[in-house]
C-alpha positions in Angstrom: 149.4 202.7 48.1 151.7 204.5 46.2 154.6 203.6 48.6 153.7 199.9 48.1 154.2 200.4 44.2 157.4 202.3 44.9 158.6 199.6 47.2 157.9 196.9 44.5 159.5 198.7 41.7 162.6 199.3 44.0 162.9 195.5 44.8 162.2 194.8 41.0 165.4 197.0 39.6 167.5 195.9 42.3 167.1 192.1 42.1 166.7 192.1 38.1 169.5 194.5 37.1 171.5 192.0 35.4 168.8 190.7 33.4 169.2 194.1 31.2 172.4 192.9 30.0 171.2 189.2 29.4 168.2 190.4 27.4 170.4 192.9 25.4 172.3 189.8 24.5 169.4 187.7 23.4 167.8 190.7 21.7 170.9 191.2 19.7 170.9 187.5 18.9 167.5 187.8 17.7 168.2 190.8 15.6 167.2 189.8 11.7 165.3 186.7 12.9 162.0 186.5 11.7 159.9 186.9 15.5 163.1 186.8 17.4 162.2 189.7 19.6 158.9 188.3 20.1 160.3 185.0 21.5 162.7 187.0 23.7 159.4 188.8 25.5 157.4 185.7 25.3 160.5 183.7 27.0 161.3 186.7 29.6 157.7 186.6 30.6 157.3 183.1 31.3 160.4 182.5 33.2 159.5 185.8 35.3 155.8 184.5 35.8 157.4 181.3 37.1 159.7 183.2 39.4 156.7 185.0 40.7 154.5 182.0 41.0 157.0 180.2 43.0 157.4 183.3 45.4 153.8 183.7 46.0 153.3 180.2 46.7 156.3 180.2 48.9 155.0 183.3 50.8 151.2 181.6 51.0 153.0 179.2 52.9 153.3 175.9 50.2 156.9 176.2 49.3 157.6 174.6 45.9 161.0 174.5 46.0 163.2 173.5 49.0 166.1 176.0 49.6 168.4 173.5 49.1 167.2 173.0 45.4 167.6 176.7 44.4 171.3 176.8 43.9 171.0 174.2 41.3 168.8 176.3 39.0 172.3 177.6 38.3 172.6 174.3 35.9 170.2 175.7 33.7 172.0 178.9 32.3 175.3 176.9 32.7 174.0 174.4 30.5 172.7 176.6 27.9 175.8 178.6 28.0 177.8 175.6 27.2 175.6 174.9 24.4 175.8 178.4 22.9 179.3 178.1 23.0 179.6 174.8 21.2 177.4 176.2 18.7 179.4 179.3 18.3 182.4 177.3 18.1 180.8 174.6 15.6 179.4 177.7 13.4 182.2 180.1 13.9 182.9 180.3 10.0 179.0 180.7 9.4 177.8 184.4 8.7 174.4 183.6 10.3 173.0 182.0 13.4 172.1 178.3 13.4 168.2 178.4 12.5 166.0 177.3 15.3 163.9 174.2 14.8 161.2 176.5 13.1 163.8 177.9 10.7 163.6 181.3 12.1 167.1 181.4 14.2 167.9 183.6 17.3 167.3 182.5 20.8 164.0 179.9 21.6 161.3 181.1 23.8 162.1 177.7 26.2 166.1 179.1 26.3 165.1 182.7 27.6 162.5 181.4 29.9 164.9 178.7 31.9 167.9 181.5 31.9 165.1 183.9 33.5 164.1 181.4 35.9 167.6 180.1 36.8 168.9 183.8 37.0 166.1 184.6 39.5 166.3 181.7 41.3 168.1 183.9 44.2 165.3 186.6 43.9 162.8 184.0 45.1 164.8 184.3 48.5 164.2 187.8 48.4 160.6 187.8 47.5 159.2 185.1 49.5 159.9 187.0 52.9 158.7 190.6 51.5 155.7 189.0 50.1 154.4 187.1 53.1 154.8 190.5 55.0 152.6 192.3 52.6 149.5 190.4 53.1 147.0 189.5 50.3 146.6 193.2 48.8 150.4 193.5 48.4 150.7 190.0 46.7 148.4 191.7 43.8 150.5 195.4 43.8 153.9 193.6 44.0 152.5 191.0 41.0 151.1 193.7 38.9 154.1 196.0 39.3 156.8 193.2 38.6 155.0 192.2 35.5 154.7 195.8 34.2 158.3 196.1 34.8 159.1 192.9 32.9 157.9 195.0 30.1 160.1 197.7 31.1 162.9 195.9 30.9 162.3 194.1 27.6 162.3 197.5 26.3 165.5 198.4 27.8 167.2 195.0 26.7 166.1 195.8 23.2 166.8 199.4 23.6 170.5 198.6 24.4 171.0 196.0 21.8 169.2 198.2 19.1 171.7 201.2 19.6 174.5 201.5 16.5 177.5 200.8 18.6 176.1 198.1 21.0 174.5 196.6 18.1 177.7 196.4 16.4 179.5 194.8 19.2 176.7 192.4 19.6 176.5 191.6 16.1 180.2 191.1 16.2 180.8 189.3 19.8 177.4 188.5 20.9 177.9 184.9 19.7 181.1 185.1 22.2 179.4 187.3 25.0 176.3 185.1 25.6 177.6 181.9 26.3 180.3 183.7 28.6 177.6 185.6 30.5 175.3 182.5 30.8 178.2 180.2 32.1 179.0 183.2 34.5 175.5 183.5 35.7 175.2 179.9 36.1 178.7 179.3 38.1 177.7 182.6 40.4 174.3 181.2 41.0 175.7 177.5 42.1 178.9 179.0 43.9 176.8 181.6 45.9 174.1 179.1 46.7 176.6 176.8 48.2 176.0 174.2 45.6 179.6 173.0 45.6 179.8 173.3 49.2 182.1 176.5 49.2 
């Protein structure tokens, strides 16, 4: 059992290491906005729950997403990155973020969830065969370990975003870094997945 927990934790860490940077950027953009950090955590959980659900269904043989569709998940962070870049450019002289539709500002739950799902599209290709081989008991262990580690990842992202040096950098450059990272993630997913036939 401990070996299975260790394998699950290792696989999560290896396949989600880039999420710490993305989460730090989201937490940085959420700083100072009422409920901003909560929206980031909820969005991260929703996005990862979707990845886990698709992976489990795929492991059980139903396969919700054909392999050919997964690279096109890269369009989500690409579009969100382009939107964030447009907003950063449009509000380049404003000291504050553009308020969200509920007036609280910062990233929305939907944005965080969609970016998490898209960024984890390639993870499904790793998770499905591993979860298929673990059996039903292993599915439960992997699922629980993954969901616990999402909280750890959120804590790490928030930790990095609240370090004085990092927080100053995110405050000054986050509106530029977030679109660049999201567009980069989208392009990497599209190119590595063969969406352009490359």
